[in-house]
Structures are given as structure tokens and as C-alpha cells.
Wavefront OBJ file of the C-alpha trace (Angstrom):
o trace
v -10.829 6.181 14.494
v -12.201 4.969 11.220
v -15.820 6.109 10.220
v -15.810 3.338 7.737
v -15.947 0.733 10.775
v -19.191 -0.063 12.373
v -20.537 2.725 14.747
v -23.350 3.919 16.665
v -24.762 7.546 16.774
v -26.258 8.396 20.050
v -28.158 11.591 20.178
v -29.487 11.775 23.713
v -27.496 9.718 25.868
v -29.609 10.092 29.000
v -30.896 6.401 28.652
v -27.585 4.919 27.611
v -26.013 3.555 30.621
v -22.939 1.388 31.080
v -24.568 -1.744 30.189
v -25.981 -0.399 26.746
v -22.733 0.836 26.068
v -21.252 -2.680 26.846
v -23.832 -4.217 24.437
v -22.738 -1.896 21.611
v -19.196 -2.769 22.221
v -20.021 -6.597 22.395
v -22.005 -6.243 19.319
v -18.912 -5.529 17.322
v -19.344 -1.760 16.875
v -15.939 0.274 16.966
v -16.987 3.633 17.937
v -20.027 5.774 19.349
v -20.693 9.507 18.591
v -22.882 12.045 20.586
v -24.180 15.422 19.808
v -21.783 18.134 21.091
v -22.533 21.178 18.942
v -25.577 22.927 17.152
v -24.311 25.463 14.657
v -21.758 27.531 16.683
v -23.372 26.625 20.214
v -22.213 23.909 22.285
v -24.824 21.784 23.585
v -25.456 19.109 26.362
v -28.585 17.414 25.030
v -28.917 15.114 27.920
v -27.234 12.599 30.095
v -23.723 12.460 31.877
v -21.164 12.995 29.019
v -17.880 12.421 30.969
v -19.360 8.974 32.334
v -20.561 8.116 28.632
v -17.173 8.937 27.421
v -15.117 7.120 30.056
v -17.572 3.976 29.862
v -17.284 3.927 25.917
v -13.292 4.171 26.308
v -13.189 1.562 28.917
v -14.941 -1.047 26.719
v -12.482 -0.146 23.713
v -14.772 2.152 21.766
v -13.660 5.200 20.290
v -15.794 8.415 20.890
v -16.822 11.142 18.072
v -18.727 14.192 18.497
v -21.345 15.433 15.843
v -23.078 18.593 15.129
v -25.589 20.268 13.005
v -24.795 22.362 10.099
v -26.750 25.900 10.166
v -25.457 29.070 8.545
v -21.904 30.161 9.925
v -19.592 27.518 8.439
v -16.256 29.235 9.777
v -17.507 29.681 13.389
v -19.324 26.262 13.334
v -15.995 24.673 12.428
v -14.203 26.365 15.154
v -16.733 25.399 17.581
v -16.581 21.841 16.898
v -12.578 22.102 17.047
v -13.101 23.442 20.521
v -15.528 21.135 21.810
v -13.573 18.156 20.399
v -10.791 19.245 22.646
v -13.066 19.887 25.653
v -14.645 16.459 25.556
v -11.062 14.841 24.226
v -12.798 13.143 21.470
v -11.560 11.048 18.568
v -13.228 12.325 15.470
v -16.136 14.594 14.223
v -19.212 14.180 12.210
v -20.931 17.268 10.682
v -24.445 16.647 9.945
v -25.485 18.651 6.891
v -29.112 18.832 5.659
v -31.517 21.624 4.620
v -29.654 24.826 5.660
v -26.714 23.901 3.259
v -28.755 22.861 0.250
v -28.824 25.029 -2.909
v -32.440 24.592 -3.187
v -34.324 26.140 -0.359
v -38.029 26.093 -0.010
v -38.916 29.173 -1.969
v -35.532 30.360 -3.601
v -32.137 29.133 -4.794
v -29.163 29.695 -2.428
v -25.720 29.797 -3.578
v -24.471 31.152 -0.068
v -26.066 27.750 1.293
v -24.437 25.684 -1.195
v -21.069 27.244 -0.540
v -21.144 26.311 3.251
v -19.521 22.921 2.519
v -16.428 24.600 0.991
v -15.851 27.195 3.695
v -16.331 24.666 6.567
v -14.224 22.256 5.200
v -11.475 24.750 4.451
v -11.360 26.015 8.048
v -11.597 22.517 9.328
v -8.512 21.520 7.438
v -6.732 24.430 8.696
v -7.601 23.459 12.318
v -7.426 19.669 12.289
v -6.199 18.136 9.076
v -5.529 14.801 10.729
v -8.815 14.563 12.860
v -11.231 11.894 11.336
v -14.168 13.548 9.738
v -17.560 12.176 8.671
v -20.362 13.819 6.724
v -23.850 12.834 7.587
v -26.962 13.858 5.770
v -30.165 12.531 4.013
v -30.409 8.990 3.405
v -29.902 9.255 -0.285
v -27.243 11.770 -0.949
v -27.842 11.839 -4.733
v -31.464 13.175 -4.253
v -30.068 16.424 -2.681
v -28.104 19.292 -3.967
v -25.747 19.849 -1.246
v -22.058 20.641 -2.168
v -20.522 17.254 -1.532
v -17.180 17.682 -3.472
v -15.493 19.236 -0.464
v -16.224 16.557 1.844
v -15.033 13.918 -0.702
v -11.802 15.707 -1.269
v -11.102 16.107 2.541
v -11.501 12.332 3.094
v -14.681 12.780 5.027
v -16.443 9.433 5.240
v -20.135 9.343 3.764
v -22.525 8.526 6.622
v -26.083 8.494 5.088
v -28.722 8.549 7.346
v -30.818 5.386 6.703
v -34.034 4.366 8.764
v -35.489 1.314 7.312
v -37.496 0.810 10.624
v -39.325 4.072 9.501
v -39.417 4.143 5.768
v -38.925 0.834 3.631
v -36.826 2.849 0.895
v -34.351 4.144 3.388
v -32.134 1.166 3.513
v -28.315 1.201 3.957
v -27.934 -0.190 0.391
v -29.822 3.032 -1.167
v -27.613 5.214 1.220
v -24.309 3.761 -0.169
v -25.437 3.946 -3.779
v -26.666 7.572 -3.357
v -23.489 8.473 -1.718
v -21.600 6.732 -4.717
v -23.750 8.675 -7.211
v -24.016 12.387 -6.385
v -23.185 13.391 -9.835
v -21.584 16.888 -9.338
v -19.769 17.217 -12.590
v -16.675 18.794 -11.211
v -15.963 15.699 -9.308
v -16.214 12.862 -11.806
v -16.306 10.646 -13.369
v -16.100 8.752 -11.206
v -18.756 10.604 -9.113
v -19.263 10.641 -5.492
v -17.830 8.780 -2.875
v -15.706 5.713 -3.384
v -17.371 2.414 -2.918
v -15.247 1.543 0.530
l 1 2 3 4 5 6 7 8 9 10 11 12 13 14 15 16 17 18 19 20 21 22 23 24 25 26 27 28 29 30 31 32 33 34 35 36 37 38 39 40 41 42 43 44 45 46 47 48 49 50 51 52 53 54 55 56 57 58 59 60 61 62 63 64 65 66 67 68 69 70 71 72 73 74 75 76 77 78 79 80 81 82 83 84 85 86 87 88 89 90 91 92 93 94 95 96 97 98 99 100 101 102 103 104 105 106 107 108 109 110 111 112 113 114 115 116 117 118 119 120 121 122 123 124 125 126 127 128 129 130 131 132 133 134 135 136 137 138 139 140 141 142 143 144 145 146 147 148 149 150 151 152 153 154 155 156 157 158 159 160 161 162 163 164 165 166 167 168 169 170 171 172 173 174 175 176 177 178 179 180 181 182 183 184 185 186 187 188 189 190 191 192 193 194 195
């Protein structure tokens, strides 16, 4: 599985039947992902997960899980590890946003900023060969998350871009923002490589 290849991230799969998965495959996507964990808790958001996985695989799609970063990096990495095995998935995407930023709404949080290093360290102990993606805000460079552990672990940057909702959240802005995170201990060059 290569998160640099085109993929589709499905959150609620309740409305994604075989024909929709077939349309994803026919459109040239190579993988689909769905939520399996939130923090350290496994979730079934909606829909028939076994049918979704079987349908995707029958159409040549690889299947990834994703989950939200909350506040317990080691336990959360371990939960993702267990659930990848449970659902027999090919890769994992962590979605890290406000809870792992240094700048919290009313204070500075070094512990939050350190989440990434602790999560990635545990993940690499458990699954050094499993494809990993890091998803976050549309423009990574605008947020003070600790990106270096993800970059050094080979995680693919997956900025969330919503051009249909916000004109400035286009994929091109996401790519540039991931390449320009400007954390000084990681550069120059800064951020993710262009590929």
C-alpha cells in the first residue's frame, strides 16, 4: 500500500455499497480507508465493515484504517495496531489536529506537542513495515504540530483539503503547506519531500 497513490478516505461507510466502491476503483483510486479507532477506543461508526473490506479487496483496492489522535499516544498506537490486525488492513492513517498542537486555546502545551514523538516511537516498535499516513489540517505549515517524527518515520502527508467548502483549501495549498512546515530541527530542507 502506498498512500502517495490516489485514495479515498471514507468516514461513515453506511451509504457506501458495492456499486460505490466499484465506482471508486473504476475512477483509478488504489486504496480506501475507514475509521477504526478514536483515541484508544475502537469504533464502528456505521455500516458493514466486513462487507466493505471484502468488496474493496474484490475490486483490487487496498484498505487502510484511520483514527483520531487524542491524548494517550502509546495506548492509541497500540489500539490502532490491534484493530489493524482485527480488520486485516493494509495501512494506517493517524488524524492529528487540535489535541496534539503546542498552541492550545488558552495555554501552551509541550505535552501535547510531544504526542507525535511518543506515538511514532511506539508505532515503529509495533509495525515498522506497515504503511503510515499522517492527516491533519489543510495547510500543515499554519499549525504547530510536531511533524518531524512523522516525516522521519516515512509517513505520507495527507492534508485535508476541502475546496468545495473553502476556496483556499485546495490540494495545491495542502502540498505546499506540508513541504513548508519549517520546524528548524528538520531542515533545510523543511517539511515533507515533494513526492
